[in-house]
C-alpha positions in Angstrom: 86.0 163.2 -167.9 83.0 161.6 -169.5 79.3 162.6 -169.4 76.9 159.7 -168.7 73.3 160.3 -169.7 70.4 158.1 -168.4 67.3 159.2 -170.3 65.6 155.8 -170.0 64.9 156.6 -166.3 63.1 159.8 -167.4 64.0 162.0 -164.5 63.0 159.3 -162.0 66.4 158.9 -160.4 66.3 160.5 -157.0 69.4 159.1 -155.4 72.9 158.0 -156.4 75.2 155.5 -154.7 78.8 155.5 -155.8 82.1 153.7 -155.1 85.6 153.5 -156.5 85.6 157.1 -157.6 88.9 159.0 -157.9 89.9 161.3 -155.1 89.5 165.0 -155.6 87.1 166.8 -157.9 83.3 166.5 -157.8 80.6 164.2 -158.8 78.0 166.4 -160.6 74.4 165.4 -161.3 72.3 167.2 -163.9 68.6 167.7 -164.5 69.0 167.2 -168.2 70.7 164.7 -170.5 74.1 165.4 -172.0 75.2 167.0 -168.7 73.1 170.1 -169.4 70.8 172.3 -167.3 70.6 172.6 -163.6 73.3 170.7 -161.7 74.4 169.9 -158.2 78.1 169.3 -157.3 79.0 166.7 -154.7 82.6 166.8 -153.3 84.1 163.4 -154.1 84.9 160.7 -151.6 85.8 157.2 -152.8 82.3 156.0 -151.9 79.0 157.3 -150.6 75.3 158.0 -151.2 73.3 161.1 -151.9 69.5 161.2 -151.8 66.9 163.7 -153.0 65.4 163.7 -149.5 68.7 164.8 -148.1 68.0 168.2 -149.7 71.1 168.1 -151.9 69.2 168.5 -155.1 65.6 169.2 -156.1 65.3 167.5 -159.5 65.4 164.0 -161.1 68.8 163.0 -162.4 69.2 162.7 -166.1 73.0 162.6 -166.4 76.1 162.8 -164.3 79.9 163.4 -164.6 83.0 163.4 -162.4 84.6 166.8 -162.7 88.4 166.4 -162.2 89.8 169.0 -164.5 87.1 171.6 -165.3 83.4 171.2 -166.2 83.5 170.0 -169.8 83.1 166.4 -171.0 86.6 166.2 -172.5 86.3 162.4 -172.8 83.0 162.4 -174.7 79.4 161.4 -173.9 77.8 158.1 -173.2 74.1 157.2 -173.2 74.0 154.4 -170.7 70.5 153.3 -171.9 71.4 153.0 -175.5 74.8 151.4 -174.9 73.3 148.8 -172.5 70.5 148.0 -175.0 73.1 147.4 -177.8 75.2 145.2 -175.5 72.1 143.1 -174.6 71.2 142.7 -178.3 74.8 141.7 -179.1 74.9 139.1 -176.3 71.5 137.7 -177.2 72.4 137.3 -180.9 75.6 135.4 -180.1 73.8 133.2 -177.6 70.9 132.3 -179.9 70.6 128.8 -181.3 69.3 129.3 -184.8 
């Protein structure tokens, strides 16, 4: 299980759409990055949607994780914003025509 942080959205994420998730366990959204702070557990189904307006959680999402064997990020942490920016830079530098 890996923790995915999304600090570049700065708590603006108010809904989550998911698909192709493993059965069992929970999708957990957190108020803080690094899967810390206040959290809300959503029982997993292979696909679905949860919105702030549905009353499920009362905070902007800063990170998320799928809990399948406990509540710790046993497979590490990923900052989606940083990893995506590095990927773009790598692609742009290989596509540039000196």
